[in-house]
C-alpha positions in Angstrom: -56.5 25.3 391.9 -55.8 21.6 391.9 -59.6 20.9 391.9 -59.8 23.0 388.7 -57.0 21.2 387.1 -58.4 17.9 388.0 -61.9 18.8 386.6 -60.5 20.0 383.4 -58.5 16.7 382.9 -61.7 14.7 383.7 -63.7 16.8 381.3 -61.1 16.4 378.5 -60.9 12.5 379.1 -64.7 12.4 378.9 -64.8 14.2 375.7 -62.0 12.2 374.1 -64.0 8.9 374.7 -67.0 10.5 373.1 -65.2 10.8 369.7 -66.3 8.4 366.9 -63.7 6.6 364.8 -63.2 8.4 361.5 -63.7 6.1 358.6 -63.4 7.1 355.1 -66.7 6.5 353.5 -67.4 7.3 349.8 -70.1 7.0 347.4 -69.9 4.0 345.3 -71.7 3.7 342.0 -71.9 0.8 339.5 -74.0 -1.2 337.0 -75.4 -4.7 337.3 -75.9 -6.8 334.1 -77.4 -10.1 333.5 -74.9 -12.0 331.5 -77.0 -15.0 330.7 -76.7 -17.3 327.8 -80.3 -16.2 326.6 -79.3 -12.7 325.7 -77.1 -11.5 322.9 -75.7 -8.7 324.9 -75.5 -8.2 328.6 -78.8 -6.8 329.8 -79.0 -4.4 332.8 -80.8 -5.9 335.9 -83.6 -3.8 337.2 -84.6 -3.4 340.9 -82.0 -6.0 342.1 -81.3 -5.6 345.8 -77.7 -4.6 346.8 -76.4 -4.3 350.4 -73.3 -4.1 352.4 -72.8 -7.1 354.6 -72.9 -6.3 358.3 -74.6 -3.0 357.9 -78.2 -1.6 357.3 -77.2 0.1 354.2 -79.3 -1.1 351.2 -80.1 0.1 347.7 -81.6 -1.2 344.4 -80.7 -0.9 340.8 -82.6 1.6 338.7 -84.1 1.1 335.3 -80.6 1.2 333.7 -79.1 -1.3 336.1 -77.2 1.6 337.9 -76.8 1.8 341.7 -75.2 4.1 344.2 -74.4 3.4 347.8 -72.3 4.9 350.6 -69.4 2.4 351.5 -65.9 2.3 353.0 -62.9 0.5 351.6 -63.1 -3.2 352.8 -66.9 -3.4 352.8 -68.4 -6.3 350.9 -71.4 -5.7 348.7 -73.8 -8.5 348.2 -75.9 -8.7 345.1 -78.7 -11.2 344.9 -82.0 -11.5 343.3 -84.7 -14.0 342.0 -83.1 -16.3 339.4 -79.8 -14.7 339.6 -76.6 -16.0 340.9 -75.5 -14.3 344.2 -72.4 -12.3 343.9 -70.2 -10.6 346.5 -67.9 -7.6 345.6 -65.1 -6.3 347.8 -64.9 -2.5 348.0 -61.4 -1.4 347.0 -60.1 2.1 346.1 -62.2 2.2 342.8 -65.4 4.3 342.8 -67.2 2.6 340.0 -68.0 -1.1 339.5 -69.4 -3.2 336.7 -70.9 -6.5 338.0 -72.0 -9.3 335.6 -74.3 -11.8 337.1 -75.5 -14.9 335.4 -79.0 -16.5 335.6 -79.2 -19.7 337.6 -79.1 -22.5 335.0 -82.5 -23.9 334.2 -84.7 -21.4 336.2 -84.9 -18.7 333.8 -87.0 -19.8 330.9 -89.2 -17.7 328.6 -92.5 -19.4 327.4 -94.6 -18.0 324.7 -98.4 -18.8 324.9 -99.2 -17.9 321.3 -97.4 -16.9 318.1 -98.7 -13.3 318.6 -97.1 -13.0 322.0 -93.9 -14.5 320.6 -93.8 -11.7 317.9 -94.6 -9.1 320.5 -91.8 -10.4 322.8 -89.4 -10.5 319.9 -90.2 -6.9 318.8 -89.8 -5.7 322.4 -86.4 -7.4 322.7 -85.1 -5.9 319.5 -86.3 -2.4 320.7 -84.6 -3.1 324.1 -81.3 -4.2 322.4 -81.3 -1.1 320.2 -81.8 1.3 323.0 -79.1 -0.5 325.1 -76.6 -0.4 322.0 -77.3 3.3 321.9 -76.5 3.8 325.4 -73.3 1.7 325.3 -72.1 3.6 322.3 -72.8 7.1 324.0 -70.6 5.9 327.0 -73.5 5.7 329.5 -72.2 2.4 331.0 -68.5 3.3 331.1 -67.0 3.2 334.6 -64.6 6.0 334.9 -62.9 6.8 338.1 
């Protein structure tokens, strides 16, 4: 009988060490914008890498600057990309984050090779701004928890 009780306690002790610490992870979403001096409104940043420091969890923004990543409270997101200022964001109890980046001064220049390409770029920019303003007015970029 003593052997059975001893084996039972040993078995329970082994099982208790095998338990993983429970952490409350949640799905974080947000938007990343380029808040540079060259744009009339903040523009969504496409394909910018986002990762959680100290983990293997990574993601990228989509065509609308939106991202989603699994995180726990206290984690730190790092957002960095070519010609963008690196930014770190501490995860709190919020579920949605709006991150405004700025371009690194002097490295983000637009050059036009001809008047035709300048007109095409200007036309493209106006269409882009119009589309963004429609999304902003519809509430697409609102962060509601």
